[in-house]
N, C-alpha and C positions, 0 to 999 in steps of 0.2 A: 678206424676213428671214435673217439673217446663220444659217448651217449653223455655230451653236456655242456650248456650253455644254451642263446636264444633260439627257441624253437618254436617258428611259426608256421602260422596255420592258414590257407589258402580259405578267399569266400567268395562263390560265384556275384552273388551280391552287389560283396565292396572293391572288387575287379574285375572291369570290362573285358573281355573273351581276348578284346588288342593291346590290352594294356600286360598279360598275364608278365610276359617274360623279362617287361622292366621292371615291375614292382617286384619280382618275385628277387629281381637280379638287384637291386635297390636293397632292399632286404639285407641280402645277402651281405653285399660290399658293408652295409652296414653294420656286420657283425654275428648276423643269422646263422648259426649253425647247424640247424636240422632247418628244410624243410617238408611240411605236410599238405597233399594236393588232395583235398576235402572238396567234390564233388557229389552232389545232390541233386542235382538236376539234368543232367547230361544223360545220353545213351554211353556203351562202353565203347564206339568209337570215336566218338567225339572227347572222352574221356582218356580211350588212347595215346587219339594226337596230342591230349592237354599232358598225358605226362612226360611225352617223347619233348616235345618243347623243352620245359623244366626241367628235364633228367640234363640237356645239354649243358646248359646253366649249374645247374647243378653239379657237372664230373666239371665243368671249365674253374670252380672256382673248389673243388673239393670239400660241398659241402653233400651232407645226406640228404634222399628223397625217400619220401615216404609216402604211401599210398593210403588213407584211409579204407578200410572195410572192406577194400576187394583181393587176394593172395594174388588172382589167377592172373589182374591186372597186374602186381606185382611184380610178378614173375613173367611175365611176355616183355613187359617194357624193361625188367631188368633193374628195377630202384630196386633201395638200399633193404627196405624194407617194408610192413604192412603196419598197419595199427586198427586192434580189432574192438569197437565194441560190446555189451553185455546184449546185444540182436546178434550176435557175430560168432559166439561162444563155440557155437557148432561147427563153426570153419578153424578154429584151434587147433587140432590136431592135424590138419592137411595141408593150412597156413606154415605151423613147423614142419611137416615131411616134404613142403615142395619147394619152402626158400630153402630148407636146411642154413646155411652158414651165414642165411642175412636177417637184417634186426624182423621181431615181432613184438610188438607193441600193445597192453591192453590196457583200456578203461579199468579204476577199479574202482570210482567214486569216492566213496566216504566210509570201503570198506576192507578193511585190511585182512580176514581173512579172505576175502577174493585172492588179493594182494601176495598173499603168504602162497594159495593152491595154485596160483599161474607161474610164482617165481619155480617150484617145485616144479611144474611141467614142464620149463622149458623157456617162460619170457623174457626178453631178454631188460626188459622195463615197464612200468608200470605208472600208470596216471593217476592223481586224481583231483577232482573238485566238483562243483564247481569249487574253487574257491569263495569268491566273492561274487556278491549278484551277475549276470552278465544282458547284455540283451542279445550276445550274439545266437544263446543258444540254450532253449530251455533246458532245465535240468537245476536237482537237488540245491545249495548249499550244503558244505562241510556244517555240521552242528562246531566244531572246532579244528579249529588249524594247529592244534598238540599232535591230529594224529598225523606229520611228516616227523615230528620227534617220536611216536612210536615206531611209525611205518620204518627211520633209519634204524634204530635198534633192532628192529625185528629182520630186515632183508636187506640182501647183499646185492644186489640188483639196484640199475639206477632208479631215482625217483622222479617223476613229473609233478609239477604241480598248472592246475590249469584252473581258468574261469574267472574271468573277473581283474586281474591281475592288471597292473599298470606302473608304473614309474617310482611314484610316491610307495606302494607299498611291496612291490619284489622285494628289497633287501630284507623284509621278515621272513620271510621265505626263505632265500637263500643260507641267512642265517642260522635257518632251522633242519639244512640239510636239504634244503634239493637241490637236486642236480640240475635240472630243465627247469623253464617256466616260457609257457605255450600261449602261443596270444594269436589272439587273429586282428582286431578294429585297434588297439595302442598298434598297433605297428602297422597295418593298410588301411588307413583313414590318416589324412592329412599327408606330411611330409613322411614318405615308409623310410627313406634316409638314417634322415635324424630321429625317426623315431626308436629304428634299429639301433643305431647307435649309443642312442640313450638308454636303453635299458641294460643292450650288453656291457653297456660301462661298467654297471653294476657289481656283475660278476668276478670284475679284475680289480674292486673294490673291499671284497670280501675273502 
């Protein structure tokens, strides 16, 4: 499946555990192409159980499931891939080895050299952000969104924009060549289906 479109990331504080499947399914029905399970507070067994629950839905709709930070969990549940941040750099070679033909994505923040490095090491996509200020995750805001134009000219792999993205600003990023926009609260706060459909529609206009 092509790495392009709306990329939604779960949040255990925005989504109650008992509503996980319902919210993820609504996001997919609205147009999300990739779902990342990002669990920071649960133990491994609970993460495994939640991943299996989402996997059933992602398979049903031919949508990609990416696991945050944990290549072992991604392999054990047979997810479509893993996403690694800078604290997991030491995991990259291991993740690439055990996941073989699966997806391995990497956070690159505002660092183009890092993106080039991981592209050369075999990353399937790279993510830049936070693009705009966000309350979901504490991280530095990019100095300039021109980084996406530069990245598009230097990289051959898909590019993700993350952080503070909404309906009003997403089209700017897509016009700059961004392949995926990653969102959390912009979809999972409020009417999930409508939020997802609205953001997904931007890809069809550009």
